[in-house]
C-alpha positions as CSV (number, residue, x, y, z in Angstrom):
1,M,-39.2,-5.3,10.3
2,D,-39.8,-4.7,13.7
3,K,-38.8,-8.5,14.4
4,L,-36.2,-8.3,11.8
5,Q,-34.7,-5.7,14.3
6,Q,-35.2,-7.5,17.8
7,H,-33.4,-10.2,15.9
8,F,-30.1,-8.3,15.1
9,I,-30.4,-6.5,18.8
10,R,-30.1,-10.2,20.0
11,I,-27.2,-10.9,17.5
12,R,-26.0,-7.1,18.1
13,K,-25.7,-8.3,22.5
14,L,-24.4,-11.6,22.2
15,L,-21.2,-9.5,20.2
16,D,-20.8,-7.5,23.3
17,F,-19.2,-11.1,24.3
18,T,-15.9,-11.8,23.6
19,L,-16.1,-15.2,22.4
20,F,-19.0,-14.1,19.8
21,R,-17.0,-11.4,18.2
22,I,-14.4,-14.0,17.4
23,L,-16.9,-16.3,16.3
24,F,-18.5,-13.9,14.2
25,F,-15.1,-12.9,13.0
26,F,-14.3,-16.8,12.5
27,V,-17.8,-16.5,10.3
28,L,-16.7,-13.6,8.1
29,G,-12.9,-15.4,7.5
30,V,-15.2,-19.1,6.6
31,V,-17.0,-16.9,3.9
32,L,-13.9,-15.5,2.3
33,F,-12.1,-19.0,2.2
34,G,-15.2,-20.1,0.6
35,A,-15.4,-17.8,-1.9
36,M,-12.0,-17.4,-3.1
37,Y,-11.2,-21.5,-2.3
38,S,-12.4,-22.6,-5.8
39,N,-10.3,-19.4,-7.8
40,V,-6.9,-19.8,-5.7
41,K,-7.2,-24.2,-6.2
42,P,-4.8,-25.4,-8.3
43,E,-5.5,-26.7,-11.5
44,K,-5.5,-30.1,-11.4
45,L,-3.5,-31.4,-14.9
46,D,-4.0,-34.9,-16.0
47,L,-0.3,-35.1,-17.8
48,S,1.8,-38.2,-18.4
49,L,5.7,-38.0,-19.9
50,F,5.2,-38.7,-23.5
51,S,1.5,-38.0,-24.2
52,V,-0.3,-35.0,-25.8
53,A,-1.4,-31.8,-24.1
54,E,-4.7,-31.6,-24.8
55,K,-4.7,-27.7,-24.9
56,T,-2.1,-24.9,-24.4
57,I,-0.6,-24.8,-20.6
58,R,0.7,-21.6,-19.3
59,S,2.8,-21.3,-16.2
60,P,1.2,-20.2,-13.3
61,G,4.0,-18.0,-12.0
62,T,7.7,-17.3,-12.8
63,V,9.9,-19.9,-11.4
64,E,13.7,-20.0,-11.9
65,D,14.7,-22.8,-14.1
66,K,17.7,-24.3,-11.8
67,K,18.4,-26.7,-14.1
68,S,18.9,-24.8,-17.3
69,T,20.5,-22.7,-15.6
70,E,22.9,-24.6,-14.5
71,N,23.4,-26.0,-18.1
72,K,24.0,-22.8,-19.5
73,R,26.7,-21.8,-16.7
74,K,28.3,-25.1,-17.8
75,E,28.5,-24.2,-21.3
76,A,29.6,-20.3,-20.3
77,I,32.5,-22.1,-18.4
78,N,34.0,-24.6,-21.2
79,Q,33.5,-21.8,-23.7
80,V,36.5,-19.7,-21.6
81,K,39.7,-20.7,-23.3
82,P,42.8,-21.4,-20.8
83,V,44.5,-18.4,-20.2
84,Y,48.7,-18.4,-20.9
85,A,50.9,-16.0,-19.6
86,L,53.9,-14.6,-21.2
87,K,57.3,-14.6,-18.6
88,N,59.1,-11.8,-20.1
89,E,61.7,-12.3,-17.6
90,Y,62.7,-15.4,-19.1
91,T,63.9,-13.8,-22.7
92,Q,66.5,-11.7,-20.3
93,N,67.3,-14.4,-18.4
94,R,69.0,-16.4,-21.6
95,V,70.6,-13.3,-23.0
96,D,72.3,-13.3,-19.4
97,L,73.4,-16.8,-20.0
98,I,74.4,-16.4,-23.1
99,T,76.4,-13.1,-22.2
100,S,78.0,-15.2,-19.3
101,I,78.9,-17.4,-21.7
102,F,80.8,-15.2,-24.3
103,Q,82.4,-13.2,-21.4
104,A,83.6,-16.0,-19.8
105,A,85.0,-16.9,-22.9
106,V,86.8,-13.6,-23.5
107,E,88.4,-14.4,-19.4
108,V,90.0,-17.3,-20.6
109,N,91.8,-15.7,-23.1
110,D,92.3,-12.8,-20.9
111,E,94.0,-15.1,-18.5
112,I,95.8,-16.7,-21.3
113,K,97.3,-14.3,-22.5
114,E,98.2,-12.9,-19.4
115,E,100.1,-16.1,-18.5
116,M,102.4,-16.0,-21.7
117,K,103.1,-12.8,-20.4
118,K,104.5,-13.6,-17.4
119,Q,106.1,-16.7,-18.5
120,E,108.1,-14.6,-21.0
121,E,109.3,-11.8,-18.8
122,L,110.7,-15.5,-17.0
123,V,112.3,-17.0,-19.7
124,E,115.6,-16.6,-18.4
125,E,114.7,-18.7,-15.1
126,N,112.3,-21.0,-16.4
127,P,111.8,-22.6,-19.3
128,A,108.6,-21.4,-21.2
129,K,106.0,-24.0,-21.0
130,G,103.6,-22.8,-24.2
131,E,100.5,-21.8,-24.6
132,P,97.8,-24.3,-23.0
133,S,96.7,-27.1,-25.2
134,V,92.3,-26.4,-26.1
135,S,91.6,-28.9,-23.8
136,D,92.7,-27.5,-20.7
137,K,91.2,-24.1,-22.1
138,I,88.2,-25.9,-22.5
139,T,88.5,-27.2,-19.2
140,R,88.8,-23.7,-17.6
141,L,86.0,-22.2,-19.4
142,K,83.5,-24.8,-18.0
143,T,84.7,-24.3,-14.7
144,K,83.1,-20.9,-14.9
145,L,79.7,-21.7,-15.7
146,T,77.2,-23.7,-14.3
147,A,77.5,-27.9,-14.5
148,G,74.6,-27.9,-16.5
149,V,75.2,-25.3,-18.7
150,A,78.5,-27.5,-19.2
151,K,76.7,-30.3,-19.7
152,D,74.4,-29.1,-22.0
153,L,76.3,-27.7,-24.4
154,P,78.5,-29.8,-26.8
155,N,82.4,-29.2,-26.8
156,Q,82.5,-28.0,-30.5
157,V,80.8,-24.8,-28.9
158,F,83.5,-24.5,-26.1
159,S,86.5,-25.1,-28.4
160,T,84.9,-22.8,-30.7
161,L,84.5,-20.2,-27.9
162,V,88.5,-20.4,-26.4
163,G,90.1,-20.5,-29.9
164,A,88.4,-17.7,-31.3
165,S,89.5,-13.9,-30.3
166,N,87.7,-11.2,-27.8
167,D,86.9,-9.5,-31.3
168,E,85.3,-12.7,-32.8
169,L,83.7,-13.2,-29.4
170,S,81.9,-9.9,-29.0
171,I,80.4,-10.1,-32.4
172,A,79.1,-13.3,-32.0
173,K,77.9,-12.3,-28.6
174,D,76.2,-9.7,-30.1
175,L,74.4,-11.3,-32.8
176,T,73.9,-13.9,-31.0
177,V,72.0,-11.7,-28.7
178,T,69.7,-10.2,-31.0
179,A,68.8,-13.1,-32.5
180,I,67.9,-14.4,-28.8
181,N,66.0,-11.2,-28.5
182,N,63.8,-11.2,-31.5
183,V,62.5,-14.5,-31.1
184,M,62.3,-14.9,-27.6
185,T,59.9,-11.5,-27.5
186,K,57.3,-13.4,-28.9
187,R,54.8,-16.5,-26.9
188,I,56.7,-19.3,-27.0
189,S,54.4,-22.4,-25.8
190,T,55.4,-25.7,-24.9
191,D,54.6,-26.9,-29.2
192,E,56.4,-23.8,-30.4
193,V,59.5,-24.4,-29.2
194,E,61.3,-26.5,-32.0
195,N,60.2,-24.0,-34.3
196,A,61.7,-20.8,-32.2
197,K,64.8,-22.6,-32.5
198,K,65.0,-22.8,-36.0
199,R,64.3,-19.5,-36.4
200,V,67.2,-18.3,-34.2
201,E,69.5,-20.6,-36.6
202,E,67.9,-19.2,-39.2
203,E,68.8,-15.7,-37.9
204,L,72.1,-16.5,-37.2
205,K,72.7,-18.5,-40.6
206,Y,73.5,-15.8,-43.0
207,T,75.7,-13.8,-40.4
208,S,79.5,-13.0,-41.4
209,L,80.9,-15.1,-38.4
210,N,83.5,-17.3,-39.7
211,D,81.9,-21.1,-40.3
212,N,83.1,-22.2,-36.6
213,L,82.2,-19.8,-35.0
214,R,78.6,-19.5,-36.4
215,L,77.7,-23.1,-35.4
216,A,79.1,-21.8,-32.5
217,A,76.4,-19.1,-32.1
218,I,73.6,-21.2,-33.9
219,D,74.4,-23.9,-31.0
220,L,73.9,-21.2,-28.2
221,G,71.1,-19.7,-29.5
222,R,69.3,-22.5,-30.0
223,F,70.5,-23.5,-26.2
224,A,68.8,-20.2,-25.1
225,V,65.6,-20.7,-26.6
226,I,63.3,-22.1,-23.9
227,Q,59.1,-21.9,-23.6
228,N,58.0,-18.2,-21.9
229,E,54.5,-19.0,-22.5
230,F,52.7,-21.3,-19.0
231,Y,49.2,-21.6,-18.5
232,D,48.0,-19.5,-15.3
233,P,45.5,-20.9,-13.3
234,N,44.7,-18.1,-11.5
235,A,44.0,-16.2,-14.2
236,T,41.8,-18.7,-15.9
237,E,39.6,-19.4,-12.8
238,E,39.3,-15.8,-12.7
239,L,37.4,-15.8,-15.9
240,R,35.4,-18.5,-15.6
241,Q,33.9,-17.1,-12.6
242,Q,33.4,-14.1,-14.4
243,A,31.7,-16.2,-17.1
244,A,29.8,-17.6,-14.8
245,E,28.5,-14.8,-13.1
246,S,27.1,-12.8,-16.2
247,V,25.0,-16.2,-16.9
248,E,21.2,-14.6,-16.4
249,P,19.4,-17.1,-14.8
250,V,17.2,-19.3,-16.6
251,K,13.4,-18.6,-15.6
252,I,9.7,-19.9,-16.5
253,L,7.6,-16.4,-16.8
254,Q,4.3,-16.3,-15.0
255,G,1.7,-16.6,-18.2
256,Q,5.0,-18.3,-20.5
257,I,3.8,-21.1,-22.5
258,I,4.9,-23.9,-21.7
259,V,3.5,-26.4,-24.0
260,E,1.3,-26.2,-26.9
261,E,-1.7,-28.0,-27.6
262,G,-1.5,-30.8,-29.8
263,K,2.5,-31.4,-29.2
264,L,4.2,-33.9,-27.2
265,I,5.8,-33.7,-23.7
266,N,9.2,-34.3,-23.9
267,Q,11.2,-34.9,-21.0
268,D,12.2,-31.2,-20.6
269,I,8.7,-30.1,-21.3
270,Y,7.4,-32.3,-18.2
271,R,9.9,-31.7,-16.2
272,Q,9.3,-27.8,-16.5
273,L,5.6,-28.9,-15.7
274,K,6.9,-30.1,-12.5
275,L,9.3,-27.4,-11.9
276,V,5.8,-24.7,-12.1
277,G,3.9,-27.0,-10.0
278,L,1.2,-28.3,-12.8
279,L,2.0,-31.9,-11.9
280,N,0.7,-33.3,-8.1
281,N,-0.9,-29.9,-7.4
282,N,-4.0,-31.5,-5.7
283,K,-1.4,-32.5,-2.9
284,S,0.0,-28.6,-2.9
285,Y,-1.3,-26.6,0.6
286,K,0.8,-23.8,0.0
287,P,-2.6,-21.8,-1.9
288,F,-4.8,-22.6,1.0
289,I,-2.1,-21.5,3.0
290,G,-1.0,-18.1,1.4
291,L,-5.0,-17.4,0.9
292,V,-5.6,-18.3,5.0
293,L,-2.6,-15.2,5.6
294,L,-4.6,-12.9,3.3
295,I,-8.0,-13.1,5.0
296,S,-6.2,-13.1,8.3
297,I,-4.5,-9.7,7.4
298,L,-7.8,-8.3,5.8
299,L,-9.8,-9.3,9.1
300,S,-6.4,-8.2,11.5
301,A,-7.4,-4.9,9.8
302,I,-10.8,-4.6,10.5
303,Y,-10.6,-6.2,13.9
304,Y,-8.1,-3.4,14.7
305,Y,-10.6,-0.4,13.3
306,F,-13.4,-1.8,15.7
307,Y,-10.8,-2.1,18.3
308,Q,-9.7,1.9,18.5
309,M,-12.6,3.5,17.8
310,K,-14.2,5.6,20.1
311,S,-18.1,5.1,20.0
312,L,-20.3,3.1,22.7
313,P,-20.0,-0.6,23.0
314,E,-23.3,-0.8,22.1
315,K,-23.5,1.6,19.1
316,R,-19.2,-0.1,18.2
317,Q,-21.5,-3.6,18.5
318,T,-24.2,-2.1,15.9
319,F,-21.8,-1.2,13.5
320,L,-19.8,-4.1,13.6
321,L,-22.6,-6.3,13.0
322,M,-23.8,-4.0,10.0
323,Y,-20.2,-3.7,8.7
324,G,-20.3,-7.8,8.6
325,I,-23.9,-8.0,6.8
326,I,-22.5,-5.7,4.0
327,F,-19.3,-7.0,4.0
328,I,-21.4,-11.0,2.6
329,L,-23.4,-9.2,0.9
330,S,-21.0,-7.6,-1.1
331,I,-18.4,-10.8,-1.3
332,F,-21.5,-13.0,-2.2
333,I,-22.2,-10.9,-5.1
334,M,-19.2,-10.4,-6.3
335,K,-18.7,-14.2,-6.2
336,I,-22.2,-14.7,-8.5
337,I,-20.9,-12.6,-10.7
338,S,-17.3,-14.2,-11.2
339,M,-19.1,-17.7,-11.5
340,L,-20.3,-16.1,-14.9
341,Q,-16.5,-16.2,-15.6
342,I,-17.4,-19.9,-17.1
343,F,-19.1,-18.4,-20.4
344,N,-16.1,-17.1,-21.0
345,F,-17.5,-13.1,-20.9
346,A,-14.5,-11.4,-21.4
347,G,-14.5,-8.7,-18.5
348,I,-17.7,-9.7,-15.9
349,G,-16.1,-8.8,-13.2
350,Y,-16.0,-4.8,-14.5
351,I,-20.1,-5.2,-13.7
352,F,-19.2,-5.8,-10.3
353,P,-21.5,-2.9,-7.9
354,A,-18.0,-2.1,-6.4
355,A,-19.6,1.5,-4.9
356,L,-22.1,-0.4,-3.1
357,G,-20.8,-1.3,0.0
358,G,-18.2,2.0,0.4
359,M,-21.8,4.4,0.2
360,L,-23.9,2.3,2.6
361,I,-21.0,2.1,5.3
362,K,-20.3,5.5,4.6
363,I,-23.8,6.6,5.0
364,L,-24.2,4.4,7.7
365,I,-21.4,4.5,9.9
366,D,-17.9,6.0,9.1
367,E,-16.0,7.4,5.8
368,K,-12.2,5.5,6.6
369,L,-14.3,2.2,7.3
370,A,-15.7,2.7,4.1
371,I,-12.1,3.3,2.4
372,L,-11.3,0.3,4.2
373,M,-14.0,-1.6,3.2
374,S,-13.1,-0.7,-0.9
375,I,-9.4,-1.8,-0.2
376,I,-10.5,-5.2,1.2
377,M,-13.1,-5.5,-1.8
378,A,-10.1,-4.9,-4.7
379,V,-7.9,-7.3,-2.9
380,C,-11.1,-9.9,-3.0
381,G,-12.1,-9.1,-6.2
382,S,-8.3,-9.7,-7.9
383,V,-8.8,-13.3,-6.4
384,L,-12.5,-13.7,-7.6
385,F,-11.8,-12.4,-11.3
386,N,-8.9,-14.4,-11.9
387,E,-9.9,-16.2,-14.7
388,G,-8.4,-16.1,-17.8
389,V,-5.5,-14.3,-16.2
390,T,-2.1,-15.8,-15.7
391,G,-1.3,-16.1,-11.9
392,T,-3.6,-15.7,-8.9
393,L,-4.4,-11.9,-8.6
394,N,-6.2,-9.9,-11.7
395,F,-4.4,-6.6,-10.8
396,S,-6.5,-4.8,-13.0
397,E,-9.6,-5.7,-11.8
398,G,-8.1,-4.5,-8.6
399,I,-7.7,-1.3,-9.5
400,Y,-10.9,-1.0,-11.1
401,I,-12.7,-1.9,-8.1
402,L,-10.5,0.5,-5.9
403,F,-11.5,3.6,-8.1
404,N,-14.9,2.9,-8.7
405,A,-15.2,2.4,-4.7
406,L,-13.4,5.9,-3.9
407,A,-14.8,7.9,-6.2
408,A,-18.4,7.3,-4.8
409,I,-17.0,7.2,-1.2
410,L,-15.1,11.1,-1.7
411,F,-17.8,12.1,-3.3
412,L,-20.7,11.7,-1.0
413,N,-21.0,14.6,1.7
414,T,-22.9,14.9,4.6
415,Q,-25.8,16.0,2.6
416,N,-26.6,12.1,1.6
417,H,-29.5,12.6,0.1
418,R,-31.4,10.3,-2.6
419,T,-30.2,12.8,-5.6
420,K,-26.8,13.1,-4.2
421,I,-26.4,9.2,-4.5
422,L,-27.4,8.9,-8.0
423,Q,-24.9,11.4,-8.4
424,A,-22.0,10.0,-6.6
425,G,-23.1,6.8,-9.2
426,T,-22.6,8.6,-11.9
427,F,-19.4,10.2,-11.4
428,A,-18.1,6.5,-9.9
429,A,-19.6,5.4,-13.4
430,I,-17.4,8.1,-15.4
431,V,-14.5,7.4,-13.1
432,N,-15.1,3.7,-14.3
433,V,-15.0,4.2,-18.2
434,L,-11.5,6.6,-17.4
435,A,-10.2,3.7,-15.7
436,I,-11.1,1.2,-18.1
437,C,-9.9,2.8,-20.6
438,A,-6.9,3.6,-19.1
439,L,-6.1,-0.3,-18.2
440,M,-7.5,-1.2,-21.9
441,L,-4.4,1.7,-23.1
442,L,-1.5,1.0,-20.8
443,P,-0.5,-2.8,-22.5
444,N,-1.1,-1.3,-25.8
445,G,-3.5,-3.9,-26.7
446,Q,-6.0,-4.1,-29.8
447,F,-9.3,-3.9,-29.4
448,S,-12.2,-3.8,-31.9
449,G,-15.0,-0.9,-31.3
450,I,-17.6,-4.1,-30.1
451,E,-14.9,-4.7,-27.4
452,Y,-14.9,-0.8,-26.1
453,G,-18.4,-0.4,-25.9
454,Y,-18.9,-3.8,-24.0
455,Y,-16.6,-2.4,-21.3
456,L,-17.8,1.2,-21.6
457,L,-21.6,-0.3,-20.7
458,T,-20.1,-2.3,-17.8
459,A,-18.1,0.9,-16.7
460,L,-21.1,2.7,-16.6
461,V,-23.8,-0.4,-15.2
462,S,-21.7,-0.6,-12.3
463,G,-21.5,2.7,-11.7
464,I,-25.3,3.4,-11.5
465,G,-26.2,0.1,-10.2
466,S,-24.1,0.8,-7.1
467,A,-26.4,3.9,-6.3
468,V,-29.6,2.3,-7.6
469,L,-28.5,-0.8,-4.9
470,T,-27.7,1.8,-1.9
471,I,-30.9,3.6,-1.9
472,G,-33.1,0.6,-2.3
473,L,-30.8,-1.3,0.6
474,L,-30.6,2.3,2.7
475,P,-33.8,2.2,4.2
476,L,-33.6,-1.6,5.1
477,F,-30.3,-0.7,7.0
478,E,-31.7,2.2,8.7
479,A,-34.8,0.1,10.1
480,S,-33.2,-2.7,10.7
481,F,-30.9,-1.4,12.6
482,G,-32.4,1.9,13.9
483,I,-30.0,3.7,12.2
484,L,-30.4,7.4,12.3
485,S,-28.5,7.9,8.7
486,T,-27.6,11.6,7.5
487,M,-30.5,10.5,4.2
488,K,-33.6,9.9,7.4
489,L,-32.5,13.0,9.4
490,I,-32.9,15.4,6.0
491,E,-36.4,13.4,5.1
492,L,-37.5,14.1,8.5
493,S,-36.8,17.9,8.6
494,N,-39.6,17.8,5.6
495,P,-41.9,20.3,6.6
496,N,-44.4,17.9,5.2
497,H,-43.8,15.5,7.9
498,P,-46.9,14.7,9.2
499,L,-45.7,15.7,12.7
500,L,-44.1,19.1,12.2
501,R,-47.5,19.6,10.2
502,K,-49.5,18.3,13.8
503,I,-46.9,21.2,15.5
504,L,-47.8,23.9,12.3
505,V,-51.6,23.9,12.4
506,E,-52.3,23.1,16.5
507,A,-49.3,24.9,18.0
508,P,-48.0,26.9,15.1
509,G,-45.9,29.6,17.9
510,T,-44.2,26.4,19.3
511,Y,-43.1,25.7,15.4
512,H,-42.0,28.8,15.4
513,H,-39.9,29.1,18.4
514,S,-38.6,25.1,17.5
515,V,-37.4,26.7,13.9
516,M,-35.7,29.4,16.1
517,V,-34.5,26.8,18.4
518,A,-33.2,24.7,15.5
519,N,-31.4,27.4,13.9
520,L,-29.2,28.4,16.9
521,A,-28.8,24.7,18.0
522,E,-27.2,23.8,14.6
523,S,-25.0,26.7,14.4
524,A,-23.7,25.9,18.5
525,C,-23.3,22.0,17.3
526,E,-21.2,22.2,14.4
527,A,-18.7,24.9,16.3
528,I,-18.4,22.1,18.1
529,G,-18.3,19.4,16.2
530,A,-21.4,18.0,17.2
531,N,-23.9,16.8,15.0
532,G,-25.4,19.8,13.2
533,L,-28.4,17.8,11.4
534,L,-29.4,16.2,14.0
535,A,-29.5,19.2,16.3
536,R,-31.7,20.9,14.0
537,V,-34.4,17.4,13.0
538,G,-34.4,17.3,17.2
539,S,-34.7,21.0,17.7
540,Y,-37.6,20.4,14.9
541,Y,-39.5,18.4,17.2
542,H,-38.6,18.5,21.0
543,D,-41.6,20.5,22.0
544,I,-44.0,18.3,20.0
545,G,-45.4,17.0,23.2
546,K,-47.0,20.8,23.5
547,T,-49.5,20.0,21.1
548,K,-51.5,18.1,23.5
549,R,-52.3,21.4,25.5
550,P,-50.7,24.3,23.0
551,N,-53.2,27.0,24.6
552,F,-51.3,27.0,28.0
553,F,-47.9,27.3,26.8
554,I,-47.5,31.2,26.3
555,E,-45.9,30.8,23.0
556,N,-49.8,29.5,21.3
557,Q,-51.5,32.5,23.4
558,M,-52.0,35.4,20.8
559,H,-55.3,36.2,21.2
560,H,-56.2,34.2,24.1
561,D,-56.2,34.2,28.1
562,N,-53.1,32.6,29.6
563,P,-54.8,29.4,31.3
564,H,-52.9,29.6,34.4
565,D,-53.9,32.5,35.5
566,R,-56.7,30.4,36.8
567,L,-54.6,27.2,38.0
568,P,-53.2,26.9,41.1
569,P,-49.1,26.8,40.5
570,E,-49.5,22.6,41.2
571,K,-51.6,21.8,38.6
572,S,-49.9,24.1,36.3
573,A,-46.4,22.5,36.3
574,N,-47.9,19.2,35.7
575,I,-49.2,20.2,32.7
576,I,-46.1,22.2,31.4
577,I,-43.5,19.7,32.7
578,A,-46.4,16.7,31.1
579,H,-45.3,18.3,27.5
580,V,-41.8,16.3,28.2
581,T,-43.3,12.2,28.3
582,D,-46.6,13.6,25.8
583,G,-44.2,14.4,23.1
584,S,-42.1,11.3,24.2
585,A,-45.4,9.0,23.8
586,I,-46.3,10.6,20.4
587,L,-42.4,10.2,19.0
588,K,-42.7,6.6,19.7
589,K,-46.2,6.4,18.4
590,Y,-44.6,7.5,15.0
591,H,-41.6,5.0,15.3
592,M,-39.1,8.0,15.4
593,P,-35.1,7.0,16.1
594,K,-34.4,6.9,19.5
595,E,-31.8,10.0,18.9
596,I,-35.1,12.1,18.5
597,I,-36.8,10.8,21.5
598,D,-34.0,11.4,23.3
599,I,-33.6,15.1,22.9
600,A,-37.5,15.6,23.5
601,E,-36.5,14.2,26.7
602,Q,-33.5,15.1,27.6
603,H,-33.6,19.0,26.6
604,H,-35.0,20.4,29.9
605,G,-33.2,17.5,32.0
606,T,-34.3,18.0,35.8
607,T,-34.4,21.6,35.8
608,L,-36.8,23.6,37.8
609,L,-40.1,25.5,36.9
610,K,-38.9,28.7,38.4
611,F,-41.8,31.0,38.1
612,F,-44.3,28.4,39.5
613,Y,-41.8,27.1,42.0
614,H,-41.9,30.4,43.4
615,K,-45.5,31.1,43.0
616,A,-46.5,27.8,45.1
617,L,-44.0,29.0,47.7
618,Q,-45.9,32.2,48.5
619,S,-49.1,30.2,48.9
620,D,-47.8,27.4,50.7
621,A,-44.6,27.1,52.5
622,E,-44.5,22.9,52.7
623,I,-44.2,22.4,48.5
624,K,-41.1,20.5,47.4
625,E,-38.7,21.4,44.8
626,E,-39.0,18.3,43.2
627,E,-42.4,18.1,42.6
628,F,-41.4,20.9,40.0
629,R,-38.8,19.9,38.4
630,Y,-39.0,18.0,34.8
631,P,-38.8,13.9,34.9
632,G,-35.3,13.6,32.8
633,P,-33.1,12.5,32.1
634,K,-29.9,15.1,31.8
635,A,-28.5,15.9,28.5
636,Q,-26.4,12.9,27.8
637,T,-25.2,14.0,24.1
638,K,-23.8,17.1,23.3
639,E,-26.7,17.8,20.8
640,S,-29.4,17.2,24.1
641,A,-27.2,19.6,25.7
642,V,-26.9,22.4,23.2
643,I,-31.0,21.9,22.2
644,G,-31.8,22.3,25.7
645,I,-28.9,25.7,26.0
646,A,-30.6,27.3,22.9
647,D,-34.2,26.0,23.7
648,S,-34.1,28.6,27.4
649,V,-32.1,31.1,25.6
650,E,-34.2,31.7,22.8
651,A,-37.3,32.0,24.6
652,A,-35.5,34.3,27.3
653,V,-34.2,36.6,24.0
654,R,-37.9,36.5,22.6
655,S,-39.1,37.9,26.0
656,L,-36.6,41.3,26.1
657,T,-38.3,44.2,24.6
658,Q,-35.3,45.8,23.2
659,P,-32.9,43.1,23.2
660,T,-29.3,44.6,22.3
661,A,-26.0,42.4,22.1
662,E,-24.8,43.3,25.5
663,L,-28.1,42.2,26.8
664,I,-28.2,38.9,24.9
665,E,-24.7,37.9,25.9
666,S,-25.3,38.7,29.6
667,L,-28.1,36.3,29.5
668,V,-26.8,34.0,27.1
669,Q,-23.9,33.4,29.8
670,K,-26.7,33.9,32.9
671,I,-28.6,31.0,31.8
672,V,-25.4,28.8,30.8
673,A,-24.2,29.5,34.1
674,D,-27.2,28.0,35.6
675,R,-27.6,25.4,34.0
676,L,-23.6,24.8,34.9
677,Q,-24.2,25.4,38.6
678,D,-27.7,23.0,39.0
679,G,-26.1,20.0,37.1
680,Q,-27.9,19.1,34.3
681,L,-23.9,19.2,32.0
682,N,-22.6,16.7,34.2
683,E,-23.5,13.0,32.7
684,C,-22.6,14.1,28.5
685,D,-18.9,14.9,27.3
686,I,-19.3,18.5,26.7
687,T,-15.7,20.0,28.1
688,I,-15.8,24.0,29.3
689,K,-14.2,25.3,26.6
690,E,-16.6,23.8,24.4
691,I,-19.7,25.3,27.1
692,E,-18.0,28.9,25.5
693,T,-17.9,28.1,22.3
694,V,-21.4,27.3,22.2
695,S,-22.3,30.8,24.0
696,H,-20.2,32.1,21.7
697,A,-21.9,31.0,18.5
698,L,-25.6,31.1,20.7
699,C,-24.8,35.5,21.0
700,E,-23.6,35.2,16.8
701,T,-26.9,33.6,16.1
702,L,-28.7,35.9,18.0
703,K,-27.3,39.0,16.6
704,G,-27.9,38.3,13.9
705,I,-32.2,37.7,14.5
706,F,-32.7,40.5,16.5
707,H,-30.5,42.6,15.2
708,S,-31.7,46.9,15.3
709,R,-33.8,47.7,12.6
710,I,-34.8,51.0,11.1
711,E,-38.4,52.4,12.0
712,Y,-40.0,54.0,8.9
713,P,-42.1,57.8,9.4
714,E,-45.2,56.0,9.1
715,L,-44.8,53.5,12.0
716,T,-43.3,55.6,14.1
717,K,-46.2,58.0,14.0
718,T,-48.9,54.7,14.4
719,K,-46.5,53.7,17.3
720,K,-47.2,57.2,19.1
721,V,-50.8,57.1,18.3
722,K,-51.2,54.1,20.1
723,Q,-49.2,55.0,22.8
724,A,-51.2,58.1,23.4
């Protein structure tokens, strides 16, 4: 195990260089690509036109069939009938034309009457010329009309008009206009013009007009009726456009059957197979480009997280290496399980211990990184377990893995001992069961009782298996990387630990002092957001070195003389100072975590043994102060600093005969001020505000420990007798 730890340390040191970090992420990318390559590789189908399909082929994705869409749009356009517009103004125009003809005939009659009247008045001077002939009247009438009208109508019509009286013309006009209106208010296409003329003729045929005038009215009616319905290209094109736009695109849906087993692959089916990419897909690089992009996104998220992590570089590289190993292990397990899909085990992916990686990372590193790990595993799982589903991603499997991992991560807390991990696995199993039930019931699928039982069994195995694997792998990671996890701290806090038993048996006063310091340090660390559990466990072992010479420390001199009374101050100082180095040696011998050893070495920092120093000064003025200072180093972490303050405070308050709240506060402030003034807190990242918070927390805890008690009468009498 030590050799393995040394190898990991060497690899971690390499990660300090940018080139090796890039290489590390490249290796992760290669592992991911190799694991998911076969799952995104397009299926190679040996198909040819007019061959028989050996199996049912479904579309791997949703694709628009543009050719079918275009054909459907052409059919919709062809079904649109041409639009013909009714020109209502044509009716009025023809009515006005016929009216003007009758009006012109009336005007001719009126002109002739006026001329005849004038002739009668001048009969004596100019002999009467007589009434104009019919041809003259026709000529006059034609001059009042347009050339086209005069040409299109026969002379018989004009002769009849000029030969009729005004009353007859008025009646004929009304009848003709009415007939024209009745016919032309309806649509008259090119083919219907002759039929419309006949309808006018039918209406005028049975009027009360005389024969000649009736024939003239019929000719005028037939002349007036023309086509009034014309093709409208704009309206027709608009309707065709609307019809084309109303056609929904024809799509080949994901999972849609293109050809069933045993069916002939005709030209249309062959075209669809080519369209969805199932022909000549061995040369398609799109899935691999997509896989590279997906992996790049996942690795970028991991890199960014570690890049902005606020930790020492050494610790950050250790976490990165540990994360990479857990990540590769999870992908390896997922790939092995996914390969079992070739045996047609339905839902085999549900047995994957999805919570394993998340729980390991939360316990060993950080909760946020564990959640990120869960998301990445869900994405990878949706690709690796895509056998038997249409498309590349199995969303049901991805959702299941995400719920599985998140349930276990959120259930874990700071007290992550083995029973808690088992409880988290059980909770994840329950969530798995609920998730699988939801995923099976949502699509309204039909499953048998055996299938339900099988899926629920895989869910339970996944949750419990994750907990068992986590418990089994956790000590391996802790030992290999020297990680001081919460579980390890809880184990070290067990009173049956050999070193704690050693302190209790050989130095009971020191043991009691350590427990008191642990209570003080834990509450103070939690008040400033430091690791309270680490402070407690570190306090238990911080004075382990006193077990080498327990009688030289006052807390262990219950019924013994003080040996320092017989020793020179220099010798006494060396013995007291040696408990730091002795403690470090003992802890290293028992392979204790580095954090615990650091606390034992740093809790006194380089403080001065004032009692023996001043005692030495009284006998020898040549004494150097450095000889009476602890070797250090000074506190490097908040936990070490707080334990050092709590150690001094507990010893000082215990020396008080009647500790009061005021005395305790004054003593704590004095000790903290001495530490600050001596520069003992200069090398850790604790702030002045946090020091004030620590002082307040220590005072509150001490007040609870040394609160005033009621003295019972018998005890009071006994005390007075002893005093007498």
